[in-house]
C-alpha positions as CSV (number, residue, x, y, z in Angstrom):
1,X,-37.5,6.5,-55.7
2,X,-36.5,9.1,-53.2
3,X,-35.0,7.3,-49.9
4,X,-36.3,10.3,-47.8
5,X,-39.9,10.1,-49.2
6,X,-40.2,6.4,-50.5
7,X,-43.5,6.8,-52.0
8,X,-42.2,9.9,-54.3
9,X,-39.8,9.7,-57.3
10,X,-36.0,11.1,-56.9
11,X,-35.8,14.6,-57.9
12,X,-34.2,14.7,-61.3
13,X,-30.7,16.5,-60.3
14,X,-30.6,14.9,-57.0
15,X,-28.6,11.9,-58.1
16,X,-26.8,11.2,-55.1
17,X,-23.5,12.5,-55.6
18,X,-23.8,15.3,-52.9
19,X,-23.0,14.3,-49.4
20,X,-26.4,13.5,-47.6
21,X,-28.4,13.4,-50.6
22,X,-31.4,11.1,-50.1
23,X,-33.5,12.8,-52.5
24,X,-35.6,15.3,-50.4
25,X,-37.1,18.0,-52.5
26,X,-40.6,17.7,-52.3
27,X,-41.1,21.5,-53.0
28,X,-38.8,21.3,-56.4
29,X,-36.5,24.0,-55.6
30,X,-33.5,22.6,-57.2
31,X,-34.8,22.8,-60.7
32,X,-31.6,22.7,-62.5
33,X,-28.1,21.9,-61.5
34,X,-26.9,25.8,-60.8
35,X,-29.8,26.1,-58.5
36,X,-28.8,22.7,-56.7
37,X,-25.4,24.1,-56.2
38,X,-26.6,27.3,-54.8
39,X,-28.7,25.5,-52.2
40,X,-26.1,23.3,-51.4
41,X,-23.8,26.0,-50.7
42,X,-26.3,27.9,-48.7
43,X,-27.0,24.8,-46.9
44,X,-23.5,23.9,-45.9
45,X,-23.0,27.7,-44.7
46,X,-26.1,27.7,-42.4
47,X,-25.2,24.3,-41.2
48,X,-21.7,25.5,-40.2
49,X,-23.2,28.6,-38.2
50,X,-25.8,26.5,-36.6
51,X,-23.1,24.0,-35.5
52,X,-21.2,27.0,-33.7
53,X,-24.7,28.4,-32.4
54,X,-25.6,25.0,-31.1
55,X,-22.3,25.3,-28.9
56,X,-22.3,28.6,-28.4
57,X,-26.0,29.2,-27.1
58,X,-25.7,26.9,-24.4
59,X,-22.1,27.7,-23.4
60,X,-23.2,31.5,-23.2
61,X,-25.9,30.5,-20.9
62,X,-23.2,28.5,-18.4
63,X,-20.4,31.3,-18.5
64,X,-22.1,34.5,-19.4
65,X,-22.9,35.7,-16.1
66,X,-19.2,34.8,-14.7
67,X,-17.4,36.4,-17.3
68,X,-19.3,39.5,-17.2
69,X,-19.1,39.5,-13.7
70,X,-15.1,39.4,-13.7
71,X,-15.2,42.1,-16.3
72,X,-17.4,44.6,-14.5
73,X,-20.3,44.3,-17.1
74,X,-23.9,43.5,-17.1
75,X,-24.6,39.9,-18.3
76,X,-26.3,39.5,-21.8
77,X,-28.5,36.5,-20.3
78,X,-32.0,37.4,-18.6
79,X,-32.7,36.6,-15.1
80,X,-34.2,32.9,-16.1
81,X,-30.4,32.5,-18.0
82,X,-32.0,33.0,-21.6
83,X,-29.9,33.9,-24.4
84,X,-30.8,37.1,-26.1
85,X,-32.5,36.2,-29.1
86,X,-35.6,37.8,-31.4
87,X,-38.0,35.5,-29.4
88,X,-36.5,36.0,-25.9
89,X,-35.3,40.0,-26.2
90,X,-32.2,41.3,-25.1
91,X,-30.3,41.9,-28.4
92,X,-30.3,45.6,-27.6
93,X,-27.7,44.5,-24.9
94,X,-24.9,43.4,-27.4
95,X,-22.6,45.9,-28.5
96,X,-23.2,47.3,-32.1
97,X,-19.4,46.9,-32.7
98,X,-19.9,43.1,-32.3
99,X,-22.6,43.1,-34.7
100,X,-20.6,45.2,-37.3
101,X,-17.6,42.7,-36.8
102,X,-20.2,39.6,-37.1
103,X,-21.5,41.3,-40.4
104,X,-17.9,42.1,-41.5
105,X,-16.3,38.7,-40.7
106,X,-19.4,37.1,-42.4
107,X,-19.1,39.2,-45.7
108,X,-15.4,38.7,-46.1
109,X,-16.3,34.8,-45.6
110,X,-18.8,34.8,-48.1
111,X,-17.0,37.1,-50.8
112,X,-13.7,34.6,-50.4
113,X,-16.2,31.4,-50.8
114,X,-17.5,33.1,-53.9
115,X,-14.3,34.0,-55.5
116,X,-13.0,30.5,-54.7
117,X,-16.1,29.0,-56.3
118,X,-15.7,31.0,-59.7
119,X,-11.8,30.8,-60.2
120,X,-10.2,28.3,-58.0
121,X,-9.5,25.2,-59.5
122,X,-9.1,23.2,-56.5
123,X,-12.8,24.1,-55.5
124,X,-14.0,20.3,-55.2
125,X,-17.2,20.7,-53.8
126,X,-20.1,23.1,-52.4
127,X,-19.1,24.9,-49.3
128,X,-15.1,24.2,-50.1
129,X,-13.2,27.0,-48.7
130,X,-9.7,25.1,-48.4
131,X,-9.5,25.8,-44.5
132,X,-8.2,22.9,-42.6
133,X,-5.6,24.3,-40.4
134,X,-5.6,21.2,-38.4
135,X,-5.3,19.1,-41.5
136,X,-8.2,17.1,-40.5
137,X,-9.7,16.4,-43.9
138,X,-8.8,12.9,-45.1
139,X,-6.5,12.4,-48.1
140,X,-8.5,9.3,-49.6
141,X,-11.7,9.8,-51.6
142,X,-13.6,7.3,-49.0
143,X,-12.5,9.4,-45.9
144,X,-13.5,12.9,-47.9
145,X,-17.0,11.5,-48.6
146,X,-17.5,10.2,-45.0
147,X,-16.2,13.8,-43.4
148,X,-18.5,15.5,-46.2
149,X,-21.6,13.6,-44.9
150,X,-20.7,14.0,-41.1
151,X,-20.5,17.6,-41.4
152,X,-23.6,17.8,-43.5
153,X,-25.6,15.7,-40.9
154,X,-24.1,17.1,-38.0
155,X,-25.2,20.5,-39.6
156,X,-28.7,19.6,-40.3
157,X,-29.0,18.5,-36.8
158,X,-27.9,21.7,-35.4
159,X,-30.0,23.9,-37.8
160,X,-33.0,22.0,-36.0
161,X,-31.5,22.1,-32.6
162,X,-30.9,26.1,-32.5
163,X,-34.7,26.5,-33.8
164,X,-35.8,24.0,-30.7
165,X,-33.7,26.3,-28.5
166,X,-35.3,29.4,-29.3
167,X,-38.5,27.9,-29.3
168,X,-37.9,26.1,-26.2
169,X,-36.9,29.0,-24.3
170,X,-39.7,31.3,-25.7
171,X,-42.3,29.0,-24.3
172,X,-41.1,27.6,-21.2
173,X,-39.5,31.0,-20.3
174,X,-36.6,29.4,-18.8
175,X,-33.0,28.8,-20.1
176,X,-32.0,25.5,-22.3
177,X,-29.2,24.8,-19.6
178,X,-31.8,24.9,-16.8
179,X,-34.5,23.4,-18.6
180,X,-32.3,20.0,-19.5
181,X,-29.6,20.4,-16.9
182,X,-28.2,16.8,-17.6
183,X,-27.3,17.7,-20.9
184,X,-25.0,20.5,-19.7
185,X,-23.9,19.9,-15.8
186,X,-22.1,17.0,-14.0
187,X,-24.4,14.2,-13.4
188,X,-23.5,14.3,-9.6
189,X,-24.6,17.9,-9.4
190,X,-27.7,17.5,-11.3
191,X,-28.8,14.6,-9.3
192,X,-28.1,16.3,-6.1
193,X,-30.2,19.5,-7.2
194,X,-33.4,16.6,-8.1
195,X,-32.9,15.0,-4.8
196,X,-33.0,18.3,-3.0
197,X,-35.9,19.2,-5.1
198,X,-37.9,15.8,-4.2
199,X,-36.9,16.5,-0.4
200,X,-38.1,20.0,-0.2
201,X,-41.1,18.9,-2.0
202,X,-42.1,16.3,0.7
């Protein structure tokens, strides 16, 4: 039976060999091994991008105005400290050169990944780009499995987080860093602002 949904049978091709496989495929997308591999590749790519975005989103809200001011540029965040997004607007403030660079870099990485998956004998698992400049990937099998599991779990959480950031800012009309300052500012600063707010309201 599925670990994720105990009252459903485990999908045929989700046999536990992939990191993070808990038998979750209620809509039956992975109907054959090739599709499963393609979906895992896509999941790993989106997970890695989401981890970068989950860190970059609040960092942009914290530092964009300071960096823009030091360079004499217009800040990309709006007056409510919200990062540009499809829901928030403000994407027109970003240079087309930046978008071109991002698309070009993404295409290059994607083409490299496809080439490696098809031709490289060292391609060990979906998403394996052979990129480890700090040599963090363990040499033992147990350590490699733990690292792959950690990556996919963190990536899945990051994908949910980025969607939550976008919805929170759209609904609340306030930047994530201002909505939940205790996550992004020193505790003393947050407590001081909270106490000042309490005193001002009384």
